[in-house]
Structures are given as C-alpha cells and as structure tokens.
PDB file of N, CA, C and O in Angstrom:
ATOM      1  N   MET A   1     -44.197  26.183  65.574  1.00  0.00           N
ATOM      2  CA  MET A   1     -44.486  26.551  64.570  1.00  0.00           C
ATOM      3  C   MET A   1     -44.562  25.350  63.704  1.00  0.00           C
ATOM      4  O   MET A   1     -43.632  24.545  63.660  1.00  0.00           O
ATOM      5  N   LYS A   2     -45.559  25.223  63.073  1.00  0.00           N
ATOM      6  CA  LYS A   2     -45.729  24.208  62.197  1.00  0.00           C
ATOM      7  C   LYS A   2     -44.528  23.944  60.779  1.00  0.00           C
ATOM      8  O   LYS A   2     -44.045  24.916  60.199  1.00  0.00           O
ATOM      9  N   LEU A   3     -44.304  23.011  60.523  1.00  0.00           N
ATOM     10  CA  LEU A   3     -43.361  22.725  59.481  1.00  0.00           C
ATOM     11  C   LEU A   3     -43.718  21.384  58.152  1.00  0.00           C
ATOM     12  O   LEU A   3     -43.917  20.209  58.462  1.00  0.00           O
ATOM     13  N   LEU A   4     -43.729  21.799  56.991  1.00  0.00           N
ATOM     14  CA  LEU A   4     -44.361  20.498  56.344  1.00  0.00           C
ATOM     15  C   LEU A   4     -43.425  20.091  55.212  1.00  0.00           C
ATOM     16  O   LEU A   4     -43.455  20.730  54.160  1.00  0.00           O
ATOM     17  N   LEU A   5     -42.568  19.024  55.376  1.00  0.00           N
ATOM     18  CA  LEU A   5     -41.218  18.707  54.603  1.00  0.00           C
ATOM     19  C   LEU A   5     -41.823  18.059  53.222  1.00  0.00           C
ATOM     20  O   LEU A   5     -42.729  17.232  53.329  1.00  0.00           O
ATOM     21  N   ASP A   6     -41.418  18.361  52.160  1.00  0.00           N
ATOM     22  CA  ASP A   6     -41.425  18.279  50.962  1.00  0.00           C
ATOM     23  C   ASP A   6     -41.178  16.376  50.636  1.00  0.00           C
ATOM     24  O   ASP A   6     -40.222  15.791  51.146  1.00  0.00           O
ATOM     25  N   GLU A   7     -41.877  15.874  50.019  1.00  0.00           N
ATOM     26  CA  GLU A   7     -41.370  14.305  49.748  1.00  0.00           C
ATOM     27  C   GLU A   7     -40.272  13.994  49.470  1.00  0.00           C
ATOM     28  O   GLU A   7     -39.866  12.901  49.865  1.00  0.00           O
ATOM     29  N   ASN A   8     -39.531  14.736  48.799  1.00  0.00           N
ATOM     30  CA  ASN A   8     -37.877  14.109  48.279  1.00  0.00           C
ATOM     31  C   ASN A   8     -36.968  14.623  49.372  1.00  0.00           C
ATOM     32  O   ASN A   8     -35.784  14.765  49.067  1.00  0.00           O
ATOM     33  N   LEU A   9     -37.365  14.935  50.651  1.00  0.00           N
ATOM     34  CA  LEU A   9     -36.664  14.927  51.868  1.00  0.00           C
ATOM     35  C   LEU A   9     -36.399  13.623  52.472  1.00  0.00           C
ATOM     36  O   LEU A   9     -37.230  12.796  52.097  1.00  0.00           O
ATOM     37  N   PRO A  10     -35.556  13.173  53.250  1.00  0.00           N
ATOM     38  CA  PRO A  10     -35.096  12.413  53.939  1.00  0.00           C
ATOM     39  C   PRO A  10     -36.676  12.519  55.280  1.00  0.00           C
ATOM     40  O   PRO A  10     -37.285  13.511  55.681  1.00  0.00           O
ATOM     41  N   LYS A  11     -36.832  11.230  55.569  1.00  0.00           N
ATOM     42  CA  LYS A  11     -37.956  11.500  56.799  1.00  0.00           C
ATOM     43  C   LYS A  11     -37.353  11.891  58.237  1.00  0.00           C
ATOM     44  O   LYS A  11     -37.800  12.559  59.170  1.00  0.00           O
ATOM     45  N   LYS A  12     -36.072  11.149  58.011  1.00  0.00           N
ATOM     46  CA  LYS A  12     -35.571  11.307  59.011  1.00  0.00           C
ATOM     47  C   LYS A  12     -35.055  13.009  59.669  1.00  0.00           C
ATOM     48  O   LYS A  12     -34.824  13.406  60.811  1.00  0.00           O
ATOM     49  N   LEU A  13     -35.029  13.701  58.284  1.00  0.00           N
ATOM     50  CA  LEU A  13     -34.837  15.034  58.929  1.00  0.00           C
ATOM     51  C   LEU A  13     -35.411  16.076  59.933  1.00  0.00           C
ATOM     52  O   LEU A  13     -34.945  17.102  60.429  1.00  0.00           O
ATOM     53  N   LYS A  14     -36.877  15.269  60.067  1.00  0.00           N
ATOM     54  CA  LYS A  14     -38.546  15.497  60.875  1.00  0.00           C
ATOM     55  C   LYS A  14     -37.795  15.900  62.247  1.00  0.00           C
ATOM     56  O   LYS A  14     -38.083  17.004  62.710  1.00  0.00           O
ATOM     57  N   LEU A  15     -36.627  14.905  63.106  1.00  0.00           N
ATOM     58  CA  LEU A  15     -36.411  14.189  64.085  1.00  0.00           C
ATOM     59  C   LEU A  15     -35.369  15.802  64.273  1.00  0.00           C
ATOM     60  O   LEU A  15     -35.266  16.008  65.483  1.00  0.00           O
ATOM     61  N   ASP A  16     -34.687  16.824  63.524  1.00  0.00           N
ATOM     62  CA  ASP A  16     -34.276  17.717  63.580  1.00  0.00           C
ATOM     63  C   ASP A  16     -34.905  18.843  63.913  1.00  0.00           C
ATOM     64  O   ASP A  16     -34.296  19.909  63.815  1.00  0.00           O
ATOM     65  N   PHE A  17     -36.107  18.808  64.321  1.00  0.00           N
ATOM     66  CA  PHE A  17     -36.948  19.813  64.157  1.00  0.00           C
ATOM     67  C   PHE A  17     -37.788  19.821  65.391  1.00  0.00           C
ATOM     68  O   PHE A  17     -38.974  20.113  65.235  1.00  0.00           O
ATOM     69  N   GLU A  18     -37.269  19.489  66.848  1.00  0.00           N
ATOM     70  CA  GLU A  18     -37.951  18.636  67.797  1.00  0.00           C
ATOM     71  C   GLU A  18     -39.028  19.265  68.616  1.00  0.00           C
ATOM     72  O   GLU A  18     -40.074  18.713  68.957  1.00  0.00           O
ATOM     73  N   ILE A  19     -38.559  20.790  68.964  1.00  0.00           N
ATOM     74  CA  ILE A  19     -39.184  21.894  69.170  1.00  0.00           C
ATOM     75  C   ILE A  19     -40.688  22.216  68.453  1.00  0.00           C
ATOM     76  O   ILE A  19     -41.687  22.680  69.004  1.00  0.00           O
ATOM     77  N   HIS A  20     -40.555  21.913  67.391  1.00  0.00           N
ATOM     78  CA  HIS A  20     -42.107  22.366  66.217  1.00  0.00           C
ATOM     79  C   HIS A  20     -42.702  20.915  65.939  1.00  0.00           C
ATOM     80  O   HIS A  20     -42.224  19.820  66.236  1.00  0.00           O
ATOM     81  N   ASP A  21     -44.216  21.318  65.099  1.00  0.00           N
ATOM     82  CA  ASP A  21     -44.571  20.792  64.808  1.00  0.00           C
ATOM     83  C   ASP A  21     -44.416  19.646  63.772  1.00  0.00           C
ATOM     84  O   ASP A  21     -45.464  19.665  63.127  1.00  0.00           O
ATOM     85  N   VAL A  22     -43.862  18.960  63.446  1.00  0.00           N
ATOM     86  CA  VAL A  22     -43.063  18.937  61.666  1.00  0.00           C
ATOM     87  C   VAL A  22     -44.062  17.509  61.154  1.00  0.00           C
ATOM     88  O   VAL A  22     -44.224  16.500  61.841  1.00  0.00           O
ATOM     89  N   PHE A  23     -44.578  17.725  59.944  1.00  0.00           N
ATOM     90  CA  PHE A  23     -45.073  16.841  59.105  1.00  0.00           C
ATOM     91  C   PHE A  23     -44.518  16.672  57.806  1.00  0.00           C
ATOM     92  O   PHE A  23     -43.988  17.589  57.178  1.00  0.00           O
ATOM     93  N   THR A  24     -44.618  15.688  57.464  1.00  0.00           N
ATOM     94  CA  THR A  24     -43.832  15.394  55.775  1.00  0.00           C
ATOM     95  C   THR A  24     -45.154  15.242  55.049  1.00  0.00           C
ATOM     96  O   THR A  24     -46.156  14.924  55.690  1.00  0.00           O
ATOM     97  N   VAL A  25     -45.198  15.426  53.912  1.00  0.00           N
ATOM     98  CA  VAL A  25     -45.834  15.032  52.764  1.00  0.00           C
ATOM     99  C   VAL A  25     -46.555  13.557  52.883  1.00  0.00           C
ATOM    100  O   VAL A  25     -47.760  13.380  52.710  1.00  0.00           O
ATOM    101  N   ARG A  26     -45.762  12.705  53.154  1.00  0.00           N
ATOM    102  CA  ARG A  26     -46.029  11.104  53.172  1.00  0.00           C
ATOM    103  C   ARG A  26     -46.784  10.897  54.603  1.00  0.00           C
ATOM    104  O   ARG A  26     -47.582   9.960  54.635  1.00  0.00           O
ATOM    105  N   ASP A  27     -46.681  11.378  55.344  1.00  0.00           N
ATOM    106  CA  ASP A  27     -47.524  11.661  56.892  1.00  0.00           C
ATOM    107  C   ASP A  27     -49.063  11.985  56.536  1.00  0.00           C
ATOM    108  O   ASP A  27     -50.062  11.410  56.966  1.00  0.00           O
ATOM    109  N   MET A  28     -48.972  13.180  55.537  1.00  0.00           N
ATOM    110  CA  MET A  28     -50.366  13.835  55.119  1.00  0.00           C
ATOM    111  C   MET A  28     -51.033  12.961  54.004  1.00  0.00           C
ATOM    112  O   MET A  28     -52.155  13.241  53.582  1.00  0.00           O
ATOM    113  N   ASN A  29     -50.269  11.830  53.508  1.00  0.00           N
ATOM    114  CA  ASN A  29     -51.099  11.412  52.514  1.00  0.00           C
ATOM    115  C   ASN A  29     -51.388  12.251  51.052  1.00  0.00           C
ATOM    116  O   ASN A  29     -52.395  12.155  50.351  1.00  0.00           O
ATOM    117  N   TRP A  30     -49.977  13.249  50.776  1.00  0.00           N
ATOM    118  CA  TRP A  30     -50.015  14.261  49.519  1.00  0.00           C
ATOM    119  C   TRP A  30     -49.653  13.978  48.827  1.00  0.00           C
ATOM    120  O   TRP A  30     -50.032  14.549  47.805  1.00  0.00           O
ATOM    121  N   GLN A  31     -48.423  12.681  48.618  1.00  0.00           N
ATOM    122  CA  GLN A  31     -47.549  12.823  47.705  1.00  0.00           C
ATOM    123  C   GLN A  31     -48.332  12.927  46.366  1.00  0.00           C
ATOM    124  O   GLN A  31     -49.503  12.623  46.137  1.00  0.00           O
ATOM    125  N   GLY A  32     -47.271  13.492  45.451  1.00  0.00           N
ATOM    126  CA  GLY A  32     -48.146  14.238  43.944  1.00  0.00           C
ATOM    127  C   GLY A  32     -48.404  15.366  44.018  1.00  0.00           C
ATOM    128  O   GLY A  32     -48.599  15.983  42.971  1.00  0.00           O
ATOM    129  N   ILE A  33     -48.462  15.791  44.827  1.00  0.00           N
ATOM    130  CA  ILE A  33     -49.441  17.333  44.785  1.00  0.00           C
ATOM    131  C   ILE A  33     -48.671  18.584  44.491  1.00  0.00           C
ATOM    132  O   ILE A  33     -47.982  19.087  45.379  1.00  0.00           O
ATOM    133  N   LYS A  34     -48.735  19.035  43.475  1.00  0.00           N
ATOM    134  CA  LYS A  34     -47.976  20.178  43.008  1.00  0.00           C
ATOM    135  C   LYS A  34     -47.759  21.422  44.769  1.00  0.00           C
ATOM    136  O   LYS A  34     -48.505  21.499  45.745  1.00  0.00           O
ATOM    137  N   ASN A  35     -46.623  22.061  44.507  1.00  0.00           N
ATOM    138  CA  ASN A  35     -46.501  23.325  45.546  1.00  0.00           C
ATOM    139  C   ASN A  35     -47.808  24.182  45.908  1.00  0.00           C
ATOM    140  O   ASN A  35     -48.154  24.599  47.013  1.00  0.00           O
ATOM    141  N   GLY A  36     -48.316  24.298  44.903  1.00  0.00           N
ATOM    142  CA  GLY A  36     -49.480  25.280  44.778  1.00  0.00           C
ATOM    143  C   GLY A  36     -50.284  24.700  45.553  1.00  0.00           C
ATOM    144  O   GLY A  36     -50.469  25.438  46.521  1.00  0.00           O
ATOM    145  N   GLU A  37     -51.045  23.460  45.666  1.00  0.00           N
ATOM    146  CA  GLU A  37     -51.987  22.800  46.096  1.00  0.00           C
ATOM    147  C   GLU A  37     -51.763  22.442  46.966  1.00  0.00           C
ATOM    148  O   GLU A  37     -52.757  21.913  47.462  1.00  0.00           O
ATOM    149  N   LEU A  38     -50.285  22.349  48.042  1.00  0.00           N
ATOM    150  CA  LEU A  38     -49.887  22.082  48.976  1.00  0.00           C
ATOM    151  C   LEU A  38     -50.285  22.886  49.579  1.00  0.00           C
ATOM    152  O   LEU A  38     -51.210  22.607  50.341  1.00  0.00           O
ATOM    153  N   PHE A  39     -49.833  24.112  49.531  1.00  0.00           N
ATOM    154  CA  PHE A  39     -49.980  25.054  49.922  1.00  0.00           C
ATOM    155  C   PHE A  39     -51.451  25.874  50.282  1.00  0.00           C
ATOM    156  O   PHE A  39     -51.679  26.620  51.234  1.00  0.00           O
ATOM    157  N   LYS A  40     -52.015  25.613  49.588  1.00  0.00           N
ATOM    158  CA  LYS A  40     -53.979  25.305  49.913  1.00  0.00           C
ATOM    159  C   LYS A  40     -54.180  24.330  50.611  1.00  0.00           C
ATOM    160  O   LYS A  40     -54.907  24.691  51.537  1.00  0.00           O
ATOM    161  N   LEU A  41     -53.982  23.469  50.674  1.00  0.00           N
ATOM    162  CA  LEU A  41     -54.221  22.020  52.018  1.00  0.00           C
ATOM    163  C   LEU A  41     -53.709  22.426  52.988  1.00  0.00           C
ATOM    164  O   LEU A  41     -54.177  22.002  54.045  1.00  0.00           O
ATOM    165  N   CYS A  42     -52.684  23.292  53.053  1.00  0.00           N
ATOM    166  CA  CYS A  42     -51.533  23.651  54.709  1.00  0.00           C
ATOM    167  C   CYS A  42     -52.729  24.534  55.622  1.00  0.00           C
ATOM    168  O   CYS A  42     -52.631  24.534  56.849  1.00  0.00           O
ATOM    169  N   PHE A  43     -53.688  25.169  55.046  1.00  0.00           N
ATOM    170  CA  PHE A  43     -54.436  26.215  55.479  1.00  0.00           C
ATOM    171  C   PHE A  43     -55.747  26.189  55.650  1.00  0.00           C
ATOM    172  O   PHE A  43     -56.338  27.192  56.049  1.00  0.00           O
TER     173      PHE A  43
END
C-alpha cells in the first residue's frame, strides 16, 4: 500500500508504517498544494 502523509504531520510518523511505501508531502516537494490537487498528483 502507498501512503501519502500530509505536510502538517510529523515526519517520524513515516517510520510507523514500515511495511508500506510511505511518502510525505515534503518528500515529494508538494508543500502548499491543496488536497484536491494532491489527489490528482498521486495518480
């Protein structure tokens, strides 16, 4: 499963999902993008 964590969540939360592919908005350089646009970028 792929997970995208919002930019307002702690980056360390990513470590709690070791068996999944976890990315943060910061990892993807998508800071400041609204939810609808984030959804489109994910696909």
